[in-house]
N, C-alpha and C positions, 0 to 999 in steps of 0.2 A: 668302338674298339678300345679295349683297355690298353693304357700306356704301360710300358715296361721300362723300369729304371734300374741301373746298376750304380750302387753307392759303395765306393771303396772307402774304408775307414768308417763304415756306418755303425760300428759298435762304440765309437767314441762319443764325447759329449755333443759336439755340433752335428756330426753325422747322424746320430741316433734321433735327434730332434727333426732333422730333415726326413729321415725314414718314416717317423710317426706322422708327419704332415702329408707325405705322399700316400701312405696307407689310408689316412683319413679321407683323402680325395678319391680313393678307389683304385689307385694304381697298384700294379704288381711290382714288387721290389726284391731285388737280390742284392745282398750285402756281402762284400768280400772284406774280411778283416783278419789280421793275424792274432788279435786279442792280446798283443803286448801292452797296449795302453787302453784298449776298449774292453767292454764286458758283454758277455753273452746275454745277460739279463737286460741289457739296454735295448735289445732288438724288439721292435713292436711286431707281434704276430699279425698277419701271416707272412711277414717278410721272411725270406729264406736266407740263412747264414751259411756262407762257405768260409770255413776257417782256413786261411792261407794268405799268401803274398803273391801279388800279380807278377812278381819277378820269378816266381816258381812255375815252371811249365805245367806241373800237376794241377795247380790251382786254375790256370788258364784253360786247362782241358776238362775241368769239372763238367759233368753232364748237365748240371742244373744252371750253368752259366748261360745266360740268354744269348742266343745267336743273333737276335735282332732286338735292339733296344731303342727306346725313344730318346734317351739321354743318359750320359754317364756323369756322375757327380764325384769328383776326386777329392774326398775329404781325408784320405790317408795322408799322413805327414810325408810319406815317401813319394806320394804322387806329385808333390810340388818340386819343380826343377831345382830350386835353390837347395833343397834338402839333399837331392841327388848330387849336386855339385860339391857341396860341403863334404858329404860322405865319401865321395870318390877322391877328393883332395886329401882327406884325413887318411884314407886307406893307402894312398900313394906315399904319403909322408911316413907311414908306419912300416912300409915295405923296405927290406934291406937293399 
């Protein structure tokens, strides 16, 4: 049975190398990336790219988003809790 992986931030430097390695092992890979720091050309075919942000309900509802995955790799900078905490604090400080 083919393993299916979801890589957030898979169009960035580290994530794209992970995607290439998974593809080389014969895995099915879906990448979610908003391409703010990543690049479409970094995605190794036949990995599928969903351009979007997991914070966006439309991206989470994409028909190609795997309903069952073997593992999720959070390489998106936003996927790391410290980034969320810093972002939320900065937003709160900027609010009147």
